[in-house]
VOGU-3710 file (C-alpha; in Angstrom, 3 decimals, decimal comma):
1> wsdsgekgnf> 3,072/-52,470/-48,553  1,305/-53,855/-51,594  -1,676/-52,803/-53,342  -3,780/-54,921/-51,070  -2,448/-52,924/-48,055  -0,391/-55,797/-46,680  3,200/-55,289/-45,576  5,625/-56,904/-47,992  7,968/-56,303/-50,906  6,197/-53,520/-52,797
11> lstfkmvvha> 7,991/-54,190/-56,039  6,990/-57,897/-56,068  3,356/-56,886/-56,256  3,310/-53,530/-58,074  2,776/-53,350/-61,707  2,476/-50,106/-63,688  1,114/-50,233/-67,268  1,201/-46,987/-69,078  -0,805/-46,415/-72,178  0,058/-42,900/-73,540
21> sypardkccg> -1,298/-41,370/-76,786  0,038/-38,296/-78,505  -0,559/-36,664/-81,833  3,063/-37,089/-82,714  6,349/-38,167/-81,163  7,611/-34,534/-81,092  4,450/-33,520/-79,153  4,973/-36,104/-76,381  5,250/-34,668/-72,877  7,589/-36,765/-70,668
31> lvlmekcqal> 8,772/-39,073/-73,365  12,341/-39,181/-72,285  11,356/-39,912/-68,690  9,005/-42,702/-69,718  11,590/-44,296/-71,981  14,275/-43,994/-69,277  11,914/-45,771/-66,820  11,363/-48,492/-69,437  15,101/-48,881/-70,051  15,787/-49,116/-66,315
41> akalnydgfd> 13,108/-51,733/-65,719  14,536/-53,745/-68,588  18,110/-53,420/-67,308  16,986/-54,637/-63,883  14,939/-57,468/-65,414  11,861/-56,037/-63,662  8,537/-56,730/-65,406  6,468/-54,382/-63,206  6,668/-51,548/-65,735  4,972/-51,800/-69,067
51> lnlyfanenk> 5,129/-48,721/-71,466  2,731/-48,517/-74,529  3,072/-45,439/-76,520  0,644/-44,537/-79,414  1,373/-41,680/-81,890  -1,648/-40,845/-84,031  0,559/-39,714/-86,897  2,315/-43,086/-86,869  -0,268/-45,775/-85,976  -3,534/-43,833/-85,923
61> qrfdaafiqk> -4,499/-45,443/-82,561  -6,810/-43,483/-80,400  -8,132/-44,382/-76,927  -11,678/-44,999/-77,973  -14,182/-47,801/-77,706  -12,376/-49,887/-80,299  -9,126/-49,442/-78,306  -10,825/-50,534/-75,075  -12,419/-53,633/-76,758  -9,105/-54,620/-78,452
71> nkdalqglsk> -7,212/-54,345/-75,033  -10,092/-55,455/-72,702  -8,238/-58,513/-71,299  -5,378/-56,490/-70,050  -7,598/-53,614/-68,821  -10,133/-55,698/-66,893  -7,452/-56,422/-64,169  -6,986/-52,762/-63,330  -6,867/-51,874/-59,573  -6,734/-48,167/-60,475
81> ayicgpprfn> -6,778/-46,056/-63,589  -5,126/-42,583/-63,660  -6,584/-40,547/-66,474  -5,066/-37,374/-67,944  -6,022/-35,753/-71,064  -8,079/-33,012/-72,770  -11,640/-32,625/-71,562  -13,324/-34,750/-74,291  -10,945/-37,570/-73,385  -11,539/-37,174/-69,713
91> eelpihletl> -15,284/-37,433/-70,412  -15,212/-40,444/-72,806  -12,632/-42,801/-71,488  -14,457/-43,405/-68,055  -17,566/-44,397/-70,021  -15,509/-46,988/-72,010  -13,834/-48,252/-68,985  -17,216/-48,658/-67,198  -18,260/-51,158/-70,025  -15,516/-53,396/-68,641
101> gigrskmffi> -16,790/-53,175/-65,074  -14,105/-50,725/-63,869  -15,984/-48,450/-61,474  -15,597/-44,651/-61,131  -14,062/-45,213/-57,707  -11,033/-46,836/-59,364  -10,537/-43,831/-61,687  -8,415/-40,864/-60,781  -8,068/-37,687/-62,785  -4,573/-36,075/-62,798
//
């Protein structure tokens, strides 16, 4: 199946883009798993997995209104957004995503 619900080669239509932000590299939950997925995708020449890591102590990047505006072209094509973070993040990020026309029905909190 594909994201549109049609039968077909799932991997030919599936794309996962991960944006993960942590205070520091040593505070990153699941870093090894994410990096292994990225390495596997690269080894298989599969462009359906895109990992973007942000560490506040290294690049000062936060998921805020400025981040959303900077990445709006990539984010506007979202079919789904899975959101996981502390309460304030979970409250603010949907507001920013809505400014791009991404409705709450496409947002899932995990």
